[in-house]
FIMAR-708122 format. One record per residue (C-alpha): residue number from 1; x, y, z. Coordinates in pm, 1 decimal. Last residue first. Layout:
N
R resi       xx       yy       zz
R  NUM        X        Y        Z
...
// end
This chain:
162
R resi       xx       yy       zz
R  162  11761.1   9902.1  12059.0
R  161  11622.4   9577.8  12197.5
R  160  11348.1   9440.1  11979.0
R  159  10974.3   9455.4  12001.9
R  158  10683.0   9351.6  11783.8
R  157  10848.1   9044.8  11633.2
R  156  10791.9   8799.3  11920.1
R  155  10442.5   8680.3  11827.7
R  154  10216.1   8736.0  11528.8
R  153   9863.6   8600.4  11588.5
R  152   9688.9   8938.2  11572.1
R  151   9809.3   8977.3  11214.0
R  150   9637.4   8654.0  11110.2
R  149   9286.4   8770.8  11197.1
R  148   9329.5   9112.8  11034.7
R  147   9496.1   8950.5  10734.6
R  146   9204.1   8718.6  10671.9
R  145   8950.6   9001.6  10674.7
R  144   9151.2   9223.1  10439.0
R  143   9292.9   8967.7  10198.2
R  142   8993.0   8920.8   9968.6
R  141   9003.1   8574.5   9806.1
R  140   9045.5   8523.2   9432.2
R  139   8883.2   8223.3   9264.1
R  138   9055.3   8030.9   8986.6
R  137   9073.7   7705.8   9181.0
R  136   9178.1   7415.5   8957.4
R  135   9458.2   7580.5   8757.4
R  134   9521.2   7832.8   9034.1
R  133   9625.5   7564.1   9287.7
R  132   9810.4   7775.5   9546.6
R  131   9484.9   7970.0   9558.7
R  130   9505.6   8342.8   9504.0
R  129   9499.0   8601.6   9778.1
R  128   9348.9   8939.5   9704.6
R  127   9371.5   9310.7   9780.1
R  126   9749.0   9279.4   9751.3
R  125   9703.5   9335.6   9382.5
R  124   9828.4   9172.8   9067.3
R  123  10104.9   9253.9   8822.3
R  122   9872.0   9423.8   8572.0
R  121   9683.0   9631.5   8824.5
R  120   9432.1   9767.0   8573.9
R  119   9233.4  10059.8   8715.5
R  118   8922.0  10238.5   8582.4
R  117   8680.0   9962.9   8690.9
R  116   8831.1   9982.2   9039.9
R  115   8718.6  10344.3   9079.7
R  114   9008.2  10580.0   9160.5
R  113   9175.9  10690.7   9483.1
R  112   9195.2  10377.5   9696.5
R  111   9208.0  10166.0   9380.8
R  110   9526.7  10342.5   9272.9
R  109   9681.3  10291.4   9616.1
R  108   9645.6   9913.1   9627.6
R  107  10019.1   9852.5   9675.0
R  106  10049.1   9611.1   9382.9
R  105  10208.4   9867.3   9157.0
R  104  10252.3   9766.6   8792.9
R  103   9989.6  10021.1   8699.8
R  102   9747.9  10094.5   8418.7
R  101   9499.3  10372.6   8489.5
R  100   9205.2  10432.7   8255.7
R   99   9048.7  10770.7   8192.5
R   98   8739.2  10942.5   8053.8
R   97   8796.4  11311.3   8129.9
R   96   8629.2  11457.1   8442.4
R   95   8942.8  11613.6   8587.3
R   94   9263.4  11443.3   8475.9
R   93   9488.9  11699.4   8647.0
R   92   9272.2  11707.6   8960.1
R   91   9288.7  11329.1   8998.9
R   90   9663.3  11335.4   8939.0
R   89   9712.4  11604.0   9202.5
R   88   9494.9  11406.5   9446.7
R   87   9708.7  11099.7   9378.5
R   86  10028.3  11289.8   9459.5
R   85   9897.8  11442.9   9783.9
R   84  10211.2  11356.5   9988.0
R   83  10262.5  11113.2  10275.6
R   82  10052.2  10841.9  10116.9
R   81   9858.5  10659.4  10386.7
R   80  10010.2  10384.2  10596.7
R   79   9738.3  10139.5  10700.5
R   78   9673.6   9879.9  10432.6
R   77  10017.9   9868.5  10273.7
R   76  10190.9   9874.5  10612.9
R   75   9965.6   9594.1  10738.9
R   74  10048.5   9389.2  10430.6
R   73  10420.5   9433.5  10505.5
R   72  10373.7   9334.4  10869.2
R   71  10187.2   9026.1  10743.9
R   70  10470.7   8939.6  10505.6
R   69  10732.2   8972.5  10781.4
R   68  10521.2   8761.9  11020.1
R   67  10483.1   8502.0  10744.0
R   66  10861.7   8477.9  10714.2
R   65  10885.4   8450.5  11093.2
R   64  10637.4   8161.6  11092.7
R   63  10827.8   7988.2  10810.7
R   62  11134.7   7992.6  11030.5
R   61  11482.2   8142.5  11055.5
R   60  11414.3   8371.9  10760.7
R   59  11607.8   8351.9  10438.5
R   58  11579.7   8698.4  10284.9
R   57  11479.5   8758.2   9925.3
R   56  11149.7   8934.5   9993.6
R   55  11311.0   9117.0  10284.3
R   54  11550.4   9292.5  10049.0
R   53  11245.4   9436.2   9875.6
R   52  11114.2   9581.9  10201.0
R   51  11396.6   9822.7  10263.0
R   50  11738.8   9786.2  10416.5
R   49  11820.7   9433.3  10524.5
R   48  12023.2   9368.3  10836.8
R   47  11857.0   9042.5  10941.4
R   46  11781.4   9104.7  11309.3
R   45  11793.0   9484.1  11301.1
R   44  11589.7   9531.0  10983.1
R   43  11346.9   9253.4  11078.4
R   42  11269.3   9395.3  11423.1
R   41  11267.3   9755.9  11300.2
R   40  11003.8   9684.2  11034.7
R   39  10724.0   9931.4  11104.0
R   38  10891.5  10242.4  11243.0
R   37  11211.8  10151.4  11056.1
R   36  11036.4  10148.8  10719.3
R   35  10853.1  10474.6  10782.8
R   34  11179.3  10634.3  10905.4
R   33  11354.5  10524.5  10585.1
R   32  11558.4  10204.8  10569.9
R   31  11584.1  10200.5  10194.2
R   30  11463.7  10018.2   9884.1
R   29  11091.1   9969.1   9938.0
R   28  11043.4  10210.5  10222.9
R   27  11000.5  10549.0  10060.7
R   26  10625.1  10597.7  10070.0
R   25  10653.7  10973.0  10008.9
R   24  10377.0  10990.7   9746.7
R   23  10640.0  11027.2   9473.6
R   22  10788.6  10691.3   9579.1
R   21  10453.2  10522.6   9521.9
R   20  10432.2  10682.5   9178.1
R   19  10790.5  10593.1   9096.0
R   18  10701.5  10229.3   9153.2
R   17  10489.8  10215.3   8840.3
R   16  10248.0  10434.5   8650.8
R   15  10067.8  10436.8   8317.8
R   14   9782.6  10681.5   8264.7
R   13   9548.8  10638.8   7968.8
R   12   9350.3  10949.0   7879.5
R   11   9035.2  11026.6   7684.7
R   10   8919.0  11297.0   7442.7
R    9   9245.2  11485.7   7492.2
R    8   9265.7  11865.4   7454.2
R    7   9305.9  11947.0   7824.7
R    6   9554.5  11667.4   7876.4
R    5   9756.2  11774.5   7574.0
R    4   9746.4  12138.2   7690.2
R    3   9894.0  12045.1   8028.5
R    2  10234.8  12195.8   7952.8
R    1  10469.2  12170.5   8250.2
// end
């Protein structure tokens, strides 16, 4: 690969989407990978969907079970680190050049590796909840503290017969 353009650039804009997450080894969005099965076995076995995206369109038996799925997903995003050093490679490639990252990913990985003021998460971020009334309440609420409290309340989805 020719990195001359990066070396010669005054500033850089990086655009990245789901391929970036996949390149880090986080292969659980569209398939029942070992990472997916380690974290979502209950839902995969009960409902038969492969990968997290199928879960977004699933009809759960109850609202509580739907929330349990979403909370397990948030927990995965917060706790599973990239399996490959893809972001470190990008950081080393850019070096000390002025840079801005534009991503469609909501998985919070760019802001784990780069300053928030250098990242535009144009489809939102799982760092925040938004009010169900965004026209009257424009405030964003950090997810981390709320999710920790809610996650401990999940019942009956932690174990399933093999």
